[in-house]
N, C-alpha and C positions, 0 to 999 in steps of 0.2 A: 500645521496639520500633525496629527498623531502618526505613530508608525503604522497604524492600521488604515490610514486614509491619506495617501500620498499622491493621488492623481494617476494611479496605474490605469491602464486600458486593457480591454479584453477584445479578442477577435470574435466577432459574432456574424456569421453568414456574410462574409466579405467586407465587413466594416470593423473599424476599431472604435469602440465606445467606452466611455468611462466605466470603471468597475462597478460603481453603484447603480448604473443605468443598464447594465447587461441583464436582460430579462428574456425568457422564452415564454411562449404562449401557454395558457392554461389548458389548451386543447392539444398540446404536444403529446405524441405517443410515449414520450419518456415519463410524463406525469400519469398518463392513463394506464400504462402497462409496465413501467420500468423498462421500457423498450429502448434501451440506449447502451451503446458500448462506450467504454472510456479507458483512459490511461492516466496515470500520474507519475511524473518523472522527478528527477532532482539533478542538480549540478554539483560538481566538485571544483572549487576555485573558479566558479562561474561557467564552467564547461559542462554541457549536458552529458550525462552518463547513460550509455546504451539507448539513446533516443531512437535509433533506427530499429532496434529490437522491440521497443515499446510500440512503435508505429506499425511494425509488421504484425504484431499480435492484434492491434486495433483493427487493422484492415482484414485480418482473418475473420474477426467477429462481424465486421460490416458485410463481408461476403456471405457468411453462413446465415446471418439474419436477413439477408437480401435487402439491405438498405441501398437505395439507388444513388450512390455517391459517385460523382464524376471526377473526383480528385485522385491523383496518383500519390504514391508514397513521397515522391520528391516534392509535390505541391504541399502536402501536409508538413513536411520537414521545413520547407521555406516559411510557411505560416508560423510555425513554432519559433523559428529563429528570429523572424521579424517581430513577433510579439515580445520576445525577450529584448530585442534591440530597442523597441519603443519604450520599454519599462525600465531599462537599465539605470537611467538617471534617477529613478525613484528608489533604487536599492542602495543600501549602505554598503560600504566597502567589504564588510565581512559577511554580507548576506549571500545566500544561495538561491537560485531560481527553482521554484517548484511549479511545473506546468500541470494543469488539469485540462485534459482534452476529452471532450464529450461529443458524441455523434449519435443523433437519433434519426428516424425516418421523417421527423417533422410532425406537423398537425395531422390528425386523422382525417381521412377523406370526407367524412360526413360533415366536417366543419369547413370544407373548402370555400363556401360562399363568403365566409368571414375574411378570407384571404384572396378575394377576387379570383377564386378557382385556380390559384397558383399554389401548389403544394410542393415543397422541396425539403430536403434533409436539414436538420438543425446542426450546425457545427459551431462549437464553442472552444476557444483556447484561452484559458486564464493563466496568469503568471503571478504568483505571490511568494513571499519569503518562506523558505523551508522551515525557518525557526518556529512558525506557527504550529507546525505538526509535531516537532520534536522537543518543544520547550520543556515538557514535563518528564522527559525520558532520561536525562542525565543521571539521576539517582539510581536508575535501574542497572547501571554498570557496577554500582557498589552494592546494591541491595538485592538485585536479581528479580526476575519475574517468578511468581507462583502461577504455573499453568494449571488452570482448573478445567477438568474434563466435564463439560456441561451435558445436560440431557438433550439439548438441541443438536440434531444431527446435521452433518454436511449434506447438501443436496447431491444425491448420486448422479453420475453421468448419464444413466439411462432415463432420468427425469429432466435434467437440465445440465448440459455440459459445463462444468465449472472452469474449463480451460478457456471459455469465452468470457472475457472480463466485462460483465454487464452491471447495470444499475438495479437489477432485481435482487437486493441484498438484505431483505428484512430478516432472513434467518441469521445473518451476521449480527444484526442489532439484537435479536432475541438472545443469542449466545452471550453478547456483552451484558445484557440486562441480568441474565442468570448468574454470570460470573461476579457481577457487582454485589450480589447477595451473599457471597462467600465471606466468611470472617477474615480479618487481617487486611493486608495492603498488597499492592502491586499484583492484583489478581487479573490475569488475562485469560480469555476463553480459549479452550482447545476443543475441537469437535471431532467426534468419530464419524465414520460412515455407517450406513445401515448394517454392515456386517460386523461392526464393533472395532474395526481397525482405525487407528489415529489417522485423521485426514489433514486438517489444517487449523490455523487460528482464524480469527475474524479479520482477515486482511493481511495475514502473514503466513509464511511456511514454517514448518517445524522440523527440527533435526535432533537426533541424539548422537552421542559418541560412546562406543563400546569397544574396549580393547584397541583403542587408537583408530578405529574405523568409524567414519562419519556416515550416518544412516538417515535417510529421509523417506517419508511415505511415497509409495508409487504415485505417479501423476494421474491416476485413474479418476479419483474423486476429489481432487483439489485443484485450485488455480495453480498452474505451473508458473511460478513467479520468475521474473527476470533476475532478482537477487538470488533466488533458489538455484537457478542455473549457473549463476556466477560462482557459487560455492564449489561447483564441480570444477570450474576453471582454476580457482585458487588451490583446491586440493591437488589438482594435477601439477600446478607449479611447485607445491610443497612436497610432492610425492607422498600424499596421504590418500589412502583408499577411501573412496566415497561411493556409496551404493544406494539404490532404491530398493525398498522391500516393505512388505506389510509389517506394521508396528502395532503391537497390542499394548494396552496399559501396563502389563507386566514388564514389558521391555523398557518402558520409561522409568518405572520404579527401580529397575535394576541397572539402569544406564550409569555410565561414569560422568557424563556431562549432557547438557541439553541447551539448545538455543533456538531463537526465532530469527527469521530473516524477513526484511521488507525494504522497499525502496528508500523511504526517508531515513531510517536508522541503520540500515545495512544488517547489523547483527546485534541482538540483545541477548544476554545470558539468562537462562532459566535455572534458578537455584532450587526451586521446589516444584513438585507435582502433587496437586491435591493436598498441599500443606506438608508433605514429607520431602526431605532432602533428596535431590538427585545427586548421586555421588556423595561428595563431602559438603554439598550445599554451598559451593563457592564457584567463582569464575574459573571454568575449566582450562587446563593447559592447552588443549587442542583448539578450543574456542578462541582463546587469546591469540594463538598463532594465526588463525584464519583472519581475525579482525586486524591484527598487526600487518599482515600481508596486504589486505584490502587497503588499509591506510597508506601503505607504501606505494601500491599501484596507482592510487589517485592523487598522491602528493600532499596529503594532509592527515592530521591526527583526528580520526573520526570521533573518538570519545571526547577529546578536548573540545572539538567544535560544538558538539551537542551540549556539553556542560556549559560552555560559554554562551550558547544561545539561550539556555535556561536563565542565566543571569541577566541577559539583555531583555528578556521577555517574561519577567516574573508574573505579570498580570494574566498571562495565558497558561501558566504552568500548572495550575490546579483547578479542580472543581468544574471542569467543563466536559461534556460528552465529546469524545474523540472517535476516530474510526476504530480504535482498539479498546476503548473503555467507555462504560456508561456511567453517567453521574446525574443524580437528581438535584445536586447542590447548585445554588445560584448565588453568585457573589453580590 
């Protein structure tokens, strides 16, 4: 088998089924409305990072969306750990586990006859190698991201609360498509809210550093990321001031440093904003300190691991649409 087909199994509504056979109904509310909450995690040295926090956010979404789920957080945690246990033999020694946890309210009621009038939530837990997500990112620690402020706006909280991590994410994809049209390389989308303040990337949170103060947009119109919150913890450990405030494009242009945070890659440096250098256009001193401390806390060199994954997984490293970048290229 190839590294992409090794017999992994997926938890699907109480059963463990082969990855290729894990399917949900065409009548599912997730397909009809994007009516699904989800989480994606990662491990460090095979140990899940902040799994409980991910599941707490997931269940907050389940509650607010009124999905009739009868599982408690401990039940979901056990399902996640059991899924990892069943798949561990298919993972290489250097692999990390990336869980994808999806919960919808299941098929819409008008299609109940198809399911013998038994409608229940759809629960999926998949486990695949983290390197699939980060294979192309190693170079960004050397070349940096060019954050492109796109016309696509972040959906404001008074229309759809972004703190609920849901599958209605076409606006992320539209932001990625727009960023892909920008000249140059390493272009990642950055969205403003309707008031013109910087909100978030398409699946990542944004930070700037000014006068040794770490600053991130208020959590009003963005997904409040688990990694975003961990930056506050690391800053406290390093005695670096970290605050939330409204950020305008001018603040990014005049910042000393900038970076993105996200579960799979932790921290990626932003060297440019709309093609212009942020600070000196290099990996900032404070950003390096934060990433070094994160690496120390989890017991591995994050940059080295991601670069090594890129070498192991070169056939995934370019020319594919990802959660963060859009590509029309086909290999």
